[in-house]
VEXBA-161057 format. One record per residue: residue in three letters; x, y, z of N, C-alpha, C in turn. Coordinates in steps of 0.001 Angstrom, whole numbers, plus 524288, in hexadecimal, padded with zeros to 5 digits. Atoms other than C-alpha are relative to their C-alpha. Example, Ala and Ser with C-alpha at 12.3 -4.5 7.8 and 13.67 -1.06 7.14 Angstrom:
<nodes>
(node "ala", (8037A, 7FB5A, 80000), (8300C, 7EE6C, 81E78), (80384, 804B0, 80000))
(node "ser", (7FCCC, 7FB5A, 7FFC4), (83566, 7FBDC, 81BE4), (7FCFE, 80442, 802DA))
</nodes>
This chain:
<nodes>
(node "met", (80291, 80510, 7FFFC), (619BE, A7E02, 6075F), (801D8, 7FCFC, 7FB37))
(node "pro", (7FE2D, 8030C, 80479), (61F70, A7330, 5FED4), (7FB6E, 7FE46, 7FCA2))
(node "glu", (80408, 801F0, 80385), (61811, A6E6D, 5F30A), (7FE4E, 7FA94, 801AD))
(node "cys", (8020E, 80520, 7FEB3), (60FA2, A6271, 5F4AE), (8032A, 7FBD9, 7FD1F))
(node "pro", (7FCDA, 80400, 80293), (61804, A5658, 5F206), (7FCDB, 7FC99, 7FC4A))
(node "leu", (80342, 8033B, 80366), (60C7C, A500A, 5EB3E), (7FF19, 8027E, 7FAAB))
(node "thr", (800BE, 7FD61, 804FF), (60C81, A59F8, 5E027), (804DA, 7FF4C, 7FCA7))
(node "asp", (7FB79, 8016B, 80324), (61704, A530D, 5D84B), (7FE60, 80016, 7FA45))
(node "ala", (8015C, 7FF83, 80584), (6169B, A56D0, 5C9F3), (800AA, 7FAD2, 7FD1B))
(node "glu", (7FF2D, 80506, 8028B), (61BA8, A4948, 5C65A), (7FB8D, 7FC34, 80113))
(node "arg", (8042B, 80396, 7FE7A), (61026, A42C1, 5CD1E), (7FB6B, 80330, 80212))
(node "pro", (8045C, 7FCC0, 7FE2E), (60432, A4BA0, 5CD80), (7FBE3, 7FCB9, 802DC))
(node "leu", (8040E, 802AE, 7FD08), (5F966, A4828, 5D701), (7FB31, 7FF33, 7FC96))
(node "thr", (804B3, 8014C, 802F1), (5EE0E, A414F, 5D07F), (7FB45, 800A1, 80395))
(node "pro", (804AB, 7FFD4, 7FCA4), (5E005, A4263, 5D538), (7FFB4, 7FB42, 803A6))
(node "ala", (80012, 804AF, 7FCAA), (5E136, A3461, 5DA57), (803CF, 8008F, 8048B))
(node "cys", (7FC25, 7FF3A, 7FBDE), (5ED61, A380F, 5E1FF), (7FE0C, 80408, 803EF))
(node "leu", (80239, 7FC1B, 7FC70), (5E6E6, A4429, 5E79D), (7FBC2, 7FD92, 8036D))
(node "gln", (8040E, 802B8, 7FD0A), (5DB7D, A3B89, 5EBC1), (8027A, 7FC87, 80432))
(node "ala", (7FD56, 80363, 7FC3B), (5E4D8, A31EB, 5F253), (8025A, 8033A, 8046F))
(node "leu", (7FDD0, 7FC9A, 7FBF2), (5EBAC, A3D0F, 5F986), (7FBB6, 80214, 80397))
(node "ala", (80464, 7FE20, 7FCD9), (5DE8A, A4279, 5FE00), (7FE07, 7FBAB, 8039B))
(node "glu", (801B7, 80469, 7FCC9), (5DA9B, A34FA, 602CD), (803E2, 7FEF8, 80470))
(node "ala", (7FC09, 800C6, 7FBF2), (5E780, A3390, 60A2A), (7FF57, 80410, 8045D))
(node "ile", (800C0, 7FBD8, 7FC20), (5E52E, A40A4, 610EC), (7FB1C, 7FEF6, 8033F))
(node "gln", (804D3, 80129, 7FD26), (5D73B, A3CDD, 6146E), (800CE, 7FB9C, 803E8))
(node "arg", (7FF03, 80452, 7FC64), (5DBEF, A302A, 61A59), (80343, 801BB, 804A5))
(node "leu", (7FCB7, 7FE1D, 7FBB5), (5E676, A3702, 62245), (7FCF3, 80354, 803E1))
(node "leu", (8031C, 7FC9B, 7FCA2), (5DC70, A4095, 62796), (7FB49, 7FD40, 8025A))
(node "gly", (80497, 802DB, 7FE3D), (5D21C, A3633, 629FD), (80103, 7FCC7, 804DF))
(node "pro", (7FF83, 80334, 7FB48), (5CF8A, A2D0D, 63554), (802C0, 7FAD5, 7FECC))
(node "gly", (7FDA7, 80523, 80086), (5D66F, A2054, 637C2), (80577, 7FFD3, 80233))
(node "pro", (7FABA, 80092, 7FDD2), (5E342, A1AD4, 63CBE), (8042E, 801A4, 7FC18))
(node "leu", (7FBD7, 7FE04, 8036A), (5EF45, A21A0, 63740), (80339, 7FB96, 7FD9D))
(node "glu", (7FCF7, 80463, 80204), (5F610, A146F, 635A9), (7FDB3, 7FDE5, 7FAE9))
(node "glu", (80293, 801B3, 804D1), (5EC30, A1172, 62AE1), (7FF86, 80479, 7FC0F))
(node "ile", (800FF, 7FB82, 8036B), (5E994, A1F0E, 62580), (804F1, 801BF, 7FD2C))
(node "ile", (7FB3A, 7FDDB, 8025F), (5F792, A2371, 6231A), (8020C, 7FC9A, 7FB93))
(node "pro", (7FE24, 80321, 8046E), (5FC0C, A17BB, 61ADE), (7FC6A, 80053, 7FB37))
(node "thr", (803AE, 7FF7F, 8045B), (5EFB9, A18C7, 612A8), (800C2, 8052C, 7FD2D))
(node "ala", (7FF3E, 7FAD2, 8025D), (5F1B7, A2758, 61073), (80532, 80042, 7FD0C))
(node "leu", (7FAF1, 80003, 802B0), (60019, A2574, 60D1B), (7FFC0, 7FCBE, 7FB03))
(node "gly", (800AA, 8033D, 804A9), (5FC4B, A1AB0, 60395), (7FD1F, 802DC, 7FBA9))
(node "leu", (802CB, 7FCE6, 803EC), (5F2B9, A23B9, 5FCBB), (803A9, 803FF, 7FD79))
(node "val", (7FC47, 7FC2A, 80207), (5FD4C, A2E20, 5FB66), (80415, 7FD51, 7FC97))
(node "gly", (7FC0A, 802CF, 802FB), (6079B, A246E, 5F6F9), (7FDF0, 7FDDA, 7FAE1))
(node "gly", (8024D, 8021D, 804C1), (5FE84, A1E19, 5ED3C), (7FEF6, 8041C, 7FBE5))
(node "cys", (80154, 7FC03, 803E5), (5F9EB, A2A95, 5E6C2), (804D2, 802BB, 7FDDC))
(node "leu", (7FB32, 7FD7C, 801D6), (607B0, A301C, 5E5ED), (803D6, 7FC15, 7FDA0))
(node "glu", (7FCDD, 80434, 8024B), (60CFD, A2316, 5E0E7), (80534, 7FF61, 802D1))
(node "leu", (7FB5A, 800AB, 7FCC4), (61694, A21CA, 5EC20), (80053, 7FA60, 801E1))
(node "asp", (7FF4D, 8052E, 7FDC7), (61C3D, A154B, 5F19A), (7FFF8, 8001F, 805F3))
(node "arg", (7FFA6, 7FF92, 7FA52), (61D86, A1A7B, 5FF78), (7FE7F, 8057E, 801AA))
(node "val", (80149, 7FB01, 7FD84), (617D4, A254D, 607E7), (80144, 7FF53, 805CB))
(node "arg", (7FE39, 80057, 7FA94), (61DCF, A27F7, 61542), (7FE48, 804CD, 80315))
(node "val", (800BE, 7FBB3, 7FC5B), (61A8A, A304B, 62105), (80420, 7FF3F, 80436))
(node "asp", (7FBD1, 8002D, 7FC25), (62698, A32FA, 6293F), (7FF30, 80443, 80407))
(node "glu", (80034, 7FC0E, 7FBE4), (62741, A3A31, 63622), (80594, 8016F, 8017E))
(node "tyr", (7FAF5, 7FE06, 7FE42), (6330F, A42A1, 63945), (7FF4C, 801F1, 8059B))
(node "his", (8009D, 7FECE, 7FA79), (634F3, A43CA, 647ED), (80535, 7FF60, 802C9))
(node "pro", (7FB26, 800C0, 7FD0C), (63F7E, A4491, 6525F), (8002F, 7FA80, 8024F))
(node "asp", (7FF2A, 80515, 7FD98), (64514, A37A2, 65718), (7FF0D, 80082, 805D9))
(node "ala", (8015B, 7FFB7, 7FA76), (63FEE, A34B6, 664BC), (804CB, 7FFDC, 80384))
(node "ala", (7FB61, 8008C, 7FCAB), (64D5B, A3119, 669FD), (803E5, 80472, 7FF48))
(node "thr", (7FBD5, 7FC35, 80109), (65653, A3AE3, 66355), (7FE14, 8056D, 7FE9A))
(node "gly", (80205, 7FAF7, 801C2), (64D88, A45CD, 65E82), (80177, 80142, 7FA63))
(node "ala", (7FE6D, 7FF24, 80572), (653C1, A448D, 65105), (7FB57, 7FF18, 7FC6B))
(node "pro", (80464, 800C4, 80394), (64A38, A45F9, 645AB), (80076, 7FAC7, 7FD18))
(node "val", (8003F, 804FD, 802CB), (64611, A38F0, 63FBA), (7FAF9, 7FFC6, 7FCD5))
(node "val", (804B2, 800D3, 80323), (63C1D, A3439, 635D9), (7FDF6, 7FA83, 8011D))
(node "ser", (80275, 8050A, 7FF0E), (6327B, A2946, 6387C), (7FBA0, 7FF34, 7FC06))
(node "leu", (8042E, 80163, 80397), (629C4, A2289, 62EA7), (7FB0D, 7FF1E, 80328))
(node "arg", (804F7, 80097, 7FD38), (61BAF, A23D5, 63345), (7FC00, 7FCF7, 7FCC6))
(node "his", (803BA, 802B5, 80361), (613CF, A1F22, 62794), (8028A, 7FF40, 7FAAE))
(node "glu", (7FDE5, 800FA, 8052E), (61719, A1915, 61A89), (7FC1E, 7FCBB, 7FCEB))
(node "trp", (80314, 8031F, 803A4), (60F84, A1400, 60EE2), (80399, 7FE83, 7FB83))
(node "arg", (7FD0B, 801D9, 80486), (615CD, A0BCD, 6044C), (7FC3F, 7FD61, 7FC42))
(node "arg", (80349, 8025C, 803FC), (60FFC, A074C, 5F797), (7FF72, 7FA25, 800E6))
(node "glu", (80037, 80594, 7FED3), (6135F, 9F950, 5FB4A), (801AA, 7FF33, 805A3))
(node "ala", (7FE96, 8012B, 7FA95), (6157F, 9F2B8, 60855), (805D0, 800F2, 800E1))
(node "pro", (7FA77, 7FEEE, 7FEFA), (62238, 9F6E1, 60EBD), (80332, 7FAF6, 80006))
(node "ala", (7FC74, 80478, 80026), (62D38, 9ED7B, 60BA1), (80540, 8017B, 8024F))
(node "thr", (7FB00, 7FE23, 7FE05), (63801, 9F5C4, 6116C), (7FF2E, 80288, 80552))
(node "pro", (80086, 7FD80, 7FAE6), (63AB3, 9FB2E, 61EF1), (7FF0C, 805DA, 7FF80))
(node "arg", (800D6, 7FA5A, 7FFF1), (636D7, A08FB, 622A5), (80530, 802DB, 7FFA9))
(node "met", (7FB64, 7FCAD, 80047), (64052, A13FA, 62029), (80221, 800E5, 8057F))
(node "pro", (7FDE3, 7FEDD, 7FACF), (649B3, A15DF, 62B8B), (7FE9A, 8058D, 8019D))
(node "glu", (8015D, 7FACF, 7FE1E), (645F2, A214D, 633F2), (80507, 80326, 80070))
(node "ala", (7FB39, 7FCDC, 8003B), (65045, A2B56, 630AF), (7FE80, 8059B, 7FED6))
(node "leu", (800F5, 7FA78, 800E2), (65127, A3A16, 63004), (80238, 801AB, 7FAC7))
(node "phe", (7FE3D, 7FD81, 804CC), (65201, A40DD, 622ED), (7FF76, 805D9, 80107))
(node "asn", (7FFFC, 7FA97, 7FE23), (655E2, A4EB6, 6269A), (7FCB9, 803B4, 7FCBA))
(node "asp", (802FA, 7FC4C, 80334), (64FFB, A55D0, 61AE3), (7FA29, 7FF44, 800C3))
(node "gln", (80586, 80104, 7FF13), (642E1, A4F3B, 61D23), (7FE57, 8023A, 80546))
(node "phe", (8015D, 7FE41, 7FAC2), (642E0, A5211, 62BAB), (7FFCA, 805F0, 8004F))
(node "lys", (7FFE1, 7FA47, 7FFD6), (6469B, A6053, 629BF), (7FB34, 80255, 7FD64))
(node "lys", (80493, 7FDEC, 802B6), (63BBC, A62B2, 61FDD), (7FB0D, 7FF05, 80323))
(node "leu", (804B1, 80142, 7FD12), (63174, A5BAF, 627DC), (7FFBA, 8031B, 80516))
(node "ser", (7FFE1, 7FCF0, 7FB2C), (635BD, A62A8, 6345C), (7FE80, 805AB, 7FF0B))
(node "ala", (80155, 7FAA1, 80163), (633F1, A6F98, 62D40), (7FA6F, 80074, 7FDE2))
(node "gly", (80562, 7FFF5, 801DC), (62615, A6BBF, 6296C), (7FF7D, 7FFA5, 7FA22))
(node "gln", (8001B, 80088, 805AF), (62999, A6945, 61B3D), (7FF14, 7FA4B, 7FE88))
(node "met", (800A6, 80549, 80200), (6262F, A5D82, 612F2), (8053D, 7FDF7, 7FE16))
(node "tyr", (7FB71, 80283, 8025C), (630B0, A53EB, 60F12), (7FDF7, 7FC3C, 7FBF0))
(node "leu", (801AC, 80361, 80441), (62E5A, A4DB3, 601E6), (804C5, 7FE42, 7FCF8))
(node "gly", (7FBAF, 801B6, 80345), (636F8, A45E5, 5F91D), (7FF41, 7FA78, 7FE28))
(node "lys", (7FFFB, 8054B, 80211), (638DF, A39DF, 5F11A), (804C0, 7FD39, 80235))
(node "val", (7FBAF, 802FD, 7FDCA), (64130, A2F3C, 5F711), (80494, 7FFE2, 7FC32))
(node "ser", (7FBD1, 80063, 803E6), (648D3, A2E31, 5EA54), (8034C, 804F1, 7FFA4))
(node "glu", (7FD2A, 7FB13, 80051), (64D01, A3C79, 5EBA8), (80274, 801A3, 80532))
(node "met", (7FDD3, 7FEB0, 7FAE0), (6512E, A3C21, 5F9F9), (805E1, 7FF1B, 80013))
(node "leu", (7FA86, 80116, 7FF1F), (65F1D, A3C81, 5FECC), (800A4, 7FA3C, 80152))
(node "glu", (7FF2E, 805A4, 7FF92), (6654A, A2F14, 5FFFC), (7FE50, 7FDB2, 8053B))
(node "thr", (80138, 8025A, 7FAEE), (663A4, A2CE6, 60EAA), (7FA21, 7FF6C, 800DD))
(node "pro", (8059B, 800D8, 7FF3F), (65506, A2FA8, 60FD4), (7FD99, 7FCAF, 7FBAD))
(node "arg", (80220, 8032C, 80446), (65286, A299B, 60279), (800D5, 7FA3D, 80138))
(node "his", (7FECE, 8056E, 7FEC4), (65931, A1D0B, 606B6), (7FC51, 7FDEF, 80437))
(node "ala", (80364, 801AA, 7FBBE), (650E9, A1C87, 61313), (7FA6C, 7FF43, 7FE33))
(node "met", (80570, 8004F, 801B1), (64425, A1E53, 60B95), (7FF17, 7FC52, 7FB70))
(node "glu", (800BA, 8038A, 8045B), (64696, A159A, 5FFD2), (7FE8E, 7FA9B, 801F4))
(node "glu", (8017A, 80554, 7FEAF), (64111, A07F3, 5FFCF), (804D9, 7FCBC, 80109))
(node "arg", (7FBCE, 803AE, 7FEF5), (649CB, 9FDA3, 605B8), (7FE9A, 7FAD8, 7FD59))
(node "gln", (800F5, 80510, 80298), (64B1E, 9F10F, 5FDCD), (801AD, 7FB90, 80373))
</nodes>
């Protein structure tokens, strides 16, 4: 089992952040329309971890070809989106890990050039 990605020694979790994460979990498990609940929960996570963006991607086979693809399902940004969504493209290392039931974590700045380019902000 991989270590929790939230236990970063450079940015320890504060009691306020733990409270925000608990609130996000409660909202996800509570009643209401997912279209409202998910962005709120992602915003709580992004805010407490001081992130600019939190994404939920789905890796699935393409309906026409059966090839694995990634689709953006939910996204929260600190400010209103000013750029288009990331193109739906396959990143093999991500797909392989997720298909094996493993987590895929990483900082955009540390990714290989092709996936990094697709995820960086467009000006």
